[in-house]
C-alpha positions in Angstrom: 61.3 -13.3 -8.4 57.5 -14.0 -8.1 55.2 -14.1 -11.1 51.5 -14.6 -10.8 49.6 -14.8 -14.0 45.8 -15.1 -14.5 45.5 -17.0 -11.2 42.2 -18.4 -10.2 41.1 -20.8 -7.5 37.6 -22.4 -7.2 36.2 -24.6 -4.5 33.3 -27.0 -4.6 31.2 -26.8 -1.5 28.0 -28.7 -0.5 24.8 -26.9 -1.5 23.1 -25.6 1.6 19.3 -25.7 2.2 17.3 -23.7 4.8 15.9 -25.0 8.0 16.5 -28.1 10.0 15.2 -30.4 7.3 17.4 -28.5 4.8 20.5 -29.1 7.1 19.7 -32.9 7.0 19.2 -32.8 3.3 22.5 -30.9 2.8 24.3 -33.6 4.8 23.3 -36.3 2.3 23.1 -34.2 -0.8 25.5 -34.7 -3.7 24.8 -31.3 -5.1 27.6 -28.8 -5.1 28.0 -25.1 -5.7 31.3 -23.5 -6.9 32.9 -20.7 -5.1 35.6 -18.6 -6.8 38.0 -17.6 -4.0 40.6 -16.0 -6.4 39.5 -14.6 -9.7 42.1 -14.0 -12.5 44.8 -12.2 -10.5 48.1 -11.2 -12.1 51.1 -9.4 -10.6 54.9 -9.6 -10.4 57.1 -9.0 -7.4 60.8 -8.1 -7.8 63.7 -9.5 -5.9 64.1 -7.7 -2.5 60.7 -6.0 -2.5 58.6 -5.7 0.6 55.0 -5.9 -0.6 51.8 -5.6 1.5 49.1 -8.1 0.3 45.9 -7.0 2.0 42.2 -7.6 1.8 39.2 -8.1 4.1 38.4 -11.4 5.6 37.3 -13.8 2.8 38.8 -11.6 0.1 41.1 -14.4 -1.2 44.5 -13.3 0.1 45.1 -16.4 2.2 44.1 -18.6 -0.7 46.6 -16.7 -3.0 49.4 -17.1 -0.4 48.7 -20.9 -0.1 49.1 -21.2 -3.9 52.3 -19.2 -3.8 53.7 -21.4 -1.1 52.6 -24.6 -2.9 50.0 -25.7 -0.4 47.2 -25.4 -3.0 47.1 -26.0 -6.7 45.4 -23.3 -8.8 42.2 -24.0 -10.8 43.6 -21.8 -13.6 46.7 -19.7 -14.1 50.3 -20.1 -13.0 52.6 -19.1 -10.2 56.4 -19.2 -10.3 58.6 -18.3 -7.3 62.3 -17.9 -8.1 61.8 -20.0 -11.2 60.0 -22.8 -9.4 56.3 -23.7 -9.8 55.5 -24.2 -6.0 52.8 -26.8 -6.2 54.7 -28.9 -8.7 58.0 -29.0 -6.8 57.0 -28.5 -3.1 60.3 -29.8 -1.6 62.5 -27.6 -3.7 60.2 -24.6 -3.2 60.2 -25.1 0.6 64.0 -24.7 0.7 63.6 -21.3 -0.9 60.9 -19.8 1.2 60.1 -19.0 4.8 56.7 -18.7 6.4 55.6 -17.0 9.7 52.0 -17.3 10.9 51.0 -15.0 13.7 48.6 -17.5 15.3 50.7 -20.7 14.8 54.3 -21.7 15.5 56.7 -23.9 13.6 58.8 -24.3 16.8 59.0 -27.6 18.8 56.8 -26.9 21.8 58.8 -28.7 24.5 62.3 -28.0 23.2 64.5 -25.1 24.2 64.9 -22.5 21.4 68.6 -23.4 21.1 67.7 -27.1 20.3 65.1 -26.0 17.8 67.7 -24.0 15.8 70.1 -26.9 15.9 67.5 -29.2 14.4 66.7 -26.6 11.7 70.4 -26.4 10.9 70.4 -30.1 10.1 67.1 -30.1 8.3 68.2 -27.3 5.9 71.9 -28.6 5.8 73.3 -25.2 6.8 77.1 -24.9 7.1 78.6 -24.2 10.5 79.9 -20.8 9.3 76.6 -19.7 7.8 74.7 -20.9 10.9 76.9 -19.0 13.3 76.9 -15.8 11.3 73.1 -15.8 11.0 72.5 -16.7 14.6 74.7 -13.8 15.7 72.7 -11.5 13.5 69.3 -12.8 14.7 70.4 -12.7 18.4 71.4 -9.1 18.0 68.3 -7.7 16.2 65.7 -10.0 17.8 67.1 -10.2 21.3 67.0 -14.0 21.3 69.7 -14.4 24.0 67.3 -13.5 26.9 65.2 -16.7 26.2 67.5 -18.8 24.1 67.6 -21.7 26.5 63.9 -21.6 27.4 61.4 -24.2 26.2 59.0 -22.8 23.6 56.0 -23.4 25.8 57.3 -21.0 28.4 57.7 -18.1 26.0 55.5 -15.0 25.8 53.7 -14.3 22.5 56.3 -11.6 21.6 59.2 -13.9 22.4 57.7 -16.7 20.3 57.1 -14.4 17.4 60.7 -13.2 17.4 61.9 -16.8 17.6 59.5 -17.8 14.8 60.8 -15.0 12.6 64.4 -16.2 13.1 63.4 -19.8 12.5 61.8 -18.9 9.2 64.9 -17.1 8.0 67.7 -19.3 9.4 68.2 -21.0 6.0 68.4 -17.6 4.2 65.3 -18.1 2.0 64.8 -16.0 -1.1 61.2 -15.3 -0.1 59.4 -15.0 3.2 55.6 -14.9 3.7 54.6 -13.0 6.9 50.9 -13.6 7.9 49.9 -11.2 10.7 53.4 -11.1 12.2 52.5 -8.5 14.9 49.1 -9.7 15.9 48.5 -9.6 19.6 51.8 -7.9 20.3 52.2 -4.8 22.4 53.5 -1.5 20.9 57.1 -1.9 22.0 57.4 -5.5 20.6 55.6 -4.6 17.4 58.2 -1.8 16.8 61.0 -4.3 17.5 59.6 -6.9 15.0 59.1 -4.2 12.3 62.7 -3.0 12.8 64.0 -6.5 12.6 62.1 -7.2 9.3 63.6 -4.0 7.8 67.1 -5.0 8.8 66.7 -8.5 7.5 65.5 -7.2 4.2 68.4 -4.8 4.0 71.1 -7.3 5.0 69.9 -10.4 3.0 67.8 -8.8 0.2 64.9 -11.1 1.2 61.7 -10.7 -0.8 58.9 -10.2 1.8 55.2 -10.7 1.3 53.2 -9.3 4.2 49.5 -10.0 4.9 48.1 -8.1 7.8 45.0 -6.3 9.2 47.3 -3.9 11.0 47.8 -1.2 8.4 50.5 0.4 10.6 52.6 -2.6 9.6 52.0 -1.8 5.9 52.8 1.9 6.3 56.0 1.1 8.3 57.4 -1.6 6.1 56.0 -1.5 2.6 56.4 0.9 -0.3 54.0 -1.1 -2.5 50.6 -2.7 -1.7 48.3 -5.1 -3.5 44.7 -4.9 -2.4 42.2 -7.6 -3.3 38.5 -7.8 -2.7 36.1 -10.6 -3.5 38.9 -12.5 -5.2 39.8 -9.7 -7.6 42.7 -7.3 -7.5 41.5 -3.7 -7.0 44.8 -1.9 -6.6 48.5 -2.5 -7.2 51.0 0.3 -6.7 52.9 2.5 -4.3 51.3 3.5 -0.9 52.0 7.2 -1.8 50.1 6.6 -5.1 47.0 5.3 -3.4 47.1 8.1 -0.9 47.5 10.7 -3.7 44.7 9.1 -5.7 42.2 8.3 -2.9 43.4 10.1 0.2 42.9 13.7 -0.9 40.8 14.7 2.1 42.8 16.5 4.8 41.6 17.9 8.2 43.1 20.9 9.8 42.3 21.4 13.5 42.8 25.0 14.5 42.6 26.1 18.2 41.8 29.8 18.7 41.2 32.2 21.6 37.7 33.1 20.5 34.9 31.0 21.9 32.1 32.3 19.5 33.0 30.9 16.1 29.6 30.8 14.5 30.1 34.3 13.0 33.4 33.3 11.3 32.8 33.6 7.6 36.2 33.5 5.9 35.2 30.5 3.7 31.9 31.8 2.3 33.4 31.6 -1.2 33.8 27.8 -0.9 30.7 25.5 -1.2 30.3 23.0 1.6 30.0 19.5 0.2 31.8 16.1 0.6 35.1 17.8 -0.2 34.8 20.8 2.1 33.3 20.9 5.6 33.6 23.4 8.4 32.7 22.5 12.0 33.1 24.2 15.4 33.9 22.6 18.7 34.6 24.6 21.9 37.5 26.9 20.8 38.5 24.7 17.9 37.8 25.1 14.2 37.8 21.8 12.2 38.2 22.2 8.4 38.1 19.1 6.1 39.0 19.8 2.5 40.3 18.4 -0.8 44.1 19.1 -0.6 44.3 19.0 -4.4 42.0 22.1 -4.6 43.1 24.1 -1.6 46.2 24.0 0.5 46.6 23.7 4.3 48.6 27.0 4.2 45.6 28.8 2.6 43.2 27.4 5.2 45.4 28.5 8.1 46.2 31.8 6.5 42.6 32.7 6.0 41.8 31.8 9.6 44.7 33.9 11.0 43.3 36.9 9.2 40.2 36.9 11.4 41.0 34.9 14.5 43.7 34.6 17.1 45.3 31.2 16.4 46.8 29.4 19.4 47.8 26.1 17.7 46.9 23.9 14.8 47.4 20.3 13.6 47.1 18.7 10.2 45.7 15.2 9.7 45.8 13.5 6.3 43.6 10.5 5.4 45.3 7.3 6.6 45.9 4.3 4.5 43.5 2.5 6.8 40.7 4.9 6.1 41.4 4.6 2.3 41.2 0.8 2.4 38.0 0.9 4.4 36.5 3.2 1.7 37.7 0.8 -1.0 36.0 -2.1 0.7 32.7 -0.1 0.9 33.1 1.0 -2.8 33.2 4.7 -1.8 36.2 5.5 -3.9 
C-alpha cells in the first residue's frame, strides 16, 4: 500500500547571526544553511494497517506526512501510495487519501454540515447509493444527526472533529492520515472518536496513519508504531515488541497492615540498582524490578511470607514512559 524508500528532505534557511546587528545582517544576507528534516527513512505499510507515526516536536514526522500526501517533494528517495507517487500526481493521489488535522478543518465554516457533505459528494463524484450507505454508517458511529443541520461555526470542537472525520472518509479513500485527531477533546468524546476509527478500519479496510502526542491513542488504536527522532527512524515494530524490549521495569505497590517496614528484609539477596528498588511509604511497600529477571508473583509471595498483605497493584512501564526514555537516549 505505502512504500517509503531512503526518504530525505532538506530545507535551505537563512543563516542567522547573533545580536541586533546580526538580525539586520541576516535579513539582507544571501547565505544559507541546510537543515535535514528527514534523514534516509524507509518503511512499508500494508493495506488495512493502523500505524502510529510518532516523534517529538521537530523530529520530522510532519515533513514525512507532507511528502506522503504530496504537499512536499523529497530531496532524495521515493514515496508511493497505492501505486501513485503523490508529489508527481497530486490530483489522482488526492482522490485516494483522506486527511484530518486536529487544529484545522476542511469543512465550510458558514454552511450546515448537511450542505458540506452534499458538496463533497459532487466533488468526489460519489454515486447516490454509495453516499447514502456511507452517510448512514457515519451518522450511526459518529452521532452526526444531533448537529447535522447546524453551521460548522456553531459546532463544539468534539462535534467538528467527528464531522471532519466523516468528511475525510466520505469518498472511501484507501489511506487516511490522522494528525492529532483527539487533541483538545474530553475523555468521553476521545473514546467515541477512537471507537469510530476502529469501526471504519474494520468495515472499509482503510489504511490509517496516526500522528499524535497522546500515546493513549496509539495504545488504543495501533498494533505497530514507527518512532522517529531528529529525522531518523529509531524504531519500527509492534507496540508489544517495544514494551518487551524497553519496558521491562515493573512496579508492584503492596499495602500491608504493618506500619514499621524498615526492618523488612526479604529481598536482601537482590542488589538494589537501576533494575531493582525498594521504597516504603506509610503502610505501602513499592518494589520496582526487572520483570525479565524476577516475576510479580515472586515479589508478592516473598512479601506475604513476612507481612500481612491487604491489597496490591501492578503497574508496567507505559508506552509513553518508554518513548520519553527513547527521546532522552536512556534506552
